[in-house]
C-alpha positions as CSV (number, residue, x, y, z in Angstrom):
1,X,-35.6,8.8,-53.6
2,X,-31.9,9.6,-54.6
3,X,-33.3,11.0,-57.9
4,X,-35.6,13.3,-56.0
5,X,-32.8,14.5,-53.7
6,X,-30.5,15.1,-56.7
7,X,-33.2,16.9,-58.6
8,X,-34.0,19.1,-55.7
9,X,-30.3,20.0,-55.2
10,X,-30.5,21.6,-58.6
11,X,-33.3,23.8,-57.5
12,X,-31.0,26.6,-56.4
13,X,-29.2,26.6,-59.8
14,X,-32.3,27.0,-61.9
15,X,-33.0,30.3,-63.6
16,X,-36.3,32.1,-63.6
17,X,-36.9,31.8,-67.3
18,X,-40.2,30.6,-68.6
19,X,-42.9,29.0,-66.5
20,X,-46.1,30.3,-65.1
21,X,-46.0,33.9,-64.0
22,X,-47.9,34.0,-60.7
23,X,-48.7,37.4,-59.6
24,X,-49.8,38.8,-56.3
25,X,-53.4,38.0,-55.6
26,X,-55.3,35.0,-56.9
27,X,-56.1,35.3,-60.6
28,X,-54.2,38.5,-61.1
29,X,-53.1,37.7,-64.6
30,X,-54.1,38.5,-68.1
31,X,-52.2,35.6,-69.8
32,X,-54.9,33.5,-71.6
33,X,-53.0,30.3,-71.0
34,X,-52.9,30.9,-67.2
35,X,-56.5,32.0,-67.1
36,X,-57.4,28.7,-68.8
37,X,-55.5,26.8,-66.0
38,X,-57.3,28.9,-63.4
39,X,-60.7,27.9,-64.8
40,X,-60.0,24.2,-64.6
41,X,-60.6,21.8,-61.7
42,X,-59.6,23.2,-58.3
43,X,-58.9,19.9,-56.5
44,X,-57.2,16.6,-57.2
45,X,-58.8,13.3,-56.2
46,X,-55.9,11.8,-54.2
47,X,-58.1,9.0,-52.6
48,X,-56.1,6.3,-54.5
49,X,-52.7,7.9,-54.0
50,X,-50.4,6.3,-51.4
51,X,-50.9,7.8,-47.9
52,X,-47.5,9.5,-47.9
53,X,-48.5,11.3,-51.1
54,X,-51.9,12.2,-49.7
55,X,-50.2,14.0,-46.8
56,X,-47.9,15.9,-49.3
57,X,-51.0,17.0,-51.2
58,X,-52.1,18.9,-48.0
59,X,-48.9,20.9,-48.0
60,X,-49.3,21.6,-51.8
61,X,-52.9,22.7,-51.3
62,X,-52.2,24.9,-48.3
63,X,-49.1,26.7,-49.6
64,X,-49.7,26.9,-53.3
65,X,-53.3,28.2,-52.8
66,X,-52.0,31.0,-50.6
67,X,-50.8,33.1,-53.6
68,X,-52.7,31.8,-56.6
69,X,-55.5,29.5,-57.4
70,X,-54.6,25.8,-56.8
71,X,-56.2,25.2,-60.2
72,X,-53.2,27.0,-61.8
73,X,-50.7,24.4,-60.7
74,X,-53.2,21.5,-61.1
75,X,-54.1,22.3,-64.7
76,X,-50.7,23.5,-65.9
77,X,-48.9,21.6,-68.6
78,X,-45.9,21.1,-66.4
79,X,-45.0,17.5,-65.8
80,X,-41.3,17.1,-66.1
81,X,-39.0,17.4,-63.0
82,X,-37.2,20.4,-64.5
83,X,-40.5,22.3,-65.1
84,X,-41.7,21.7,-61.5
85,X,-38.2,22.7,-60.1
86,X,-38.3,25.9,-62.0
87,X,-41.9,26.7,-61.0
88,X,-41.3,25.9,-57.3
89,X,-38.2,28.0,-57.3
90,X,-40.1,30.9,-58.7
91,X,-42.8,30.5,-56.1
92,X,-40.2,30.4,-53.3
93,X,-38.6,33.5,-54.6
94,X,-41.9,35.4,-55.0
95,X,-43.4,34.3,-51.7
96,X,-40.4,35.2,-49.5
97,X,-40.4,32.9,-46.5
98,X,-43.8,31.3,-47.1
99,X,-42.3,28.1,-48.6
100,X,-39.4,26.5,-46.7
101,X,-36.9,24.2,-48.4
102,X,-38.5,21.2,-46.7
103,X,-41.9,22.2,-47.9
104,X,-40.6,22.8,-51.4
105,X,-39.3,19.3,-51.4
106,X,-42.7,18.0,-50.3
107,X,-44.5,20.0,-53.0
108,X,-42.0,18.8,-55.6
109,X,-42.4,15.1,-54.5
110,X,-46.2,15.4,-54.7
111,X,-46.1,17.1,-58.1
112,X,-43.6,14.5,-59.4
113,X,-45.9,11.6,-58.3
114,X,-49.0,13.4,-59.7
115,X,-47.4,14.1,-63.0
116,X,-46.4,10.5,-63.5
117,X,-49.9,9.2,-62.6
118,X,-52.7,11.7,-63.2
119,X,-50.9,13.4,-66.1
120,X,-49.2,10.2,-67.4
121,X,-49.9,10.6,-71.1
122,X,-48.6,14.2,-71.2
123,X,-45.6,13.2,-69.0
124,X,-44.7,10.3,-71.4
125,X,-45.1,12.5,-74.5
126,X,-42.9,15.2,-73.1
127,X,-40.3,12.8,-71.8
128,X,-40.1,11.1,-75.2
129,X,-39.9,14.4,-77.0
130,X,-37.0,15.5,-74.7
131,X,-35.0,12.3,-75.2
132,X,-35.7,11.9,-78.9
133,X,-32.9,14.3,-79.9
134,X,-30.4,12.6,-77.6
135,X,-30.5,9.1,-79.2
């Protein structure tokens, strides 16, 4: 939990470089990579997730699908905390007051759990690649 809070405190310090470029209106992009994400599954089966995480999924579903397809976030190749922090920060900036800080924390916590479970192979690969140069 302390890691999550520490990670979220960095949210305000992140730049807007990289990441998915959500545009106004669902699917309003021509980027082939993003279009591929949009064509993927539109829901996550959270039936085996802890009940707390299931409730966070509702927030993720409601708020993230307000501006772009939910599939975009579900199928993205983001899995690391830094990637999700940057992405959520961009969405907060673009949506104005749609996503509060508390809701951003809930979305981050859900995505963090989901990345470590549903996207575990990709998460472990990226984590190993990121730490390989620091040994």
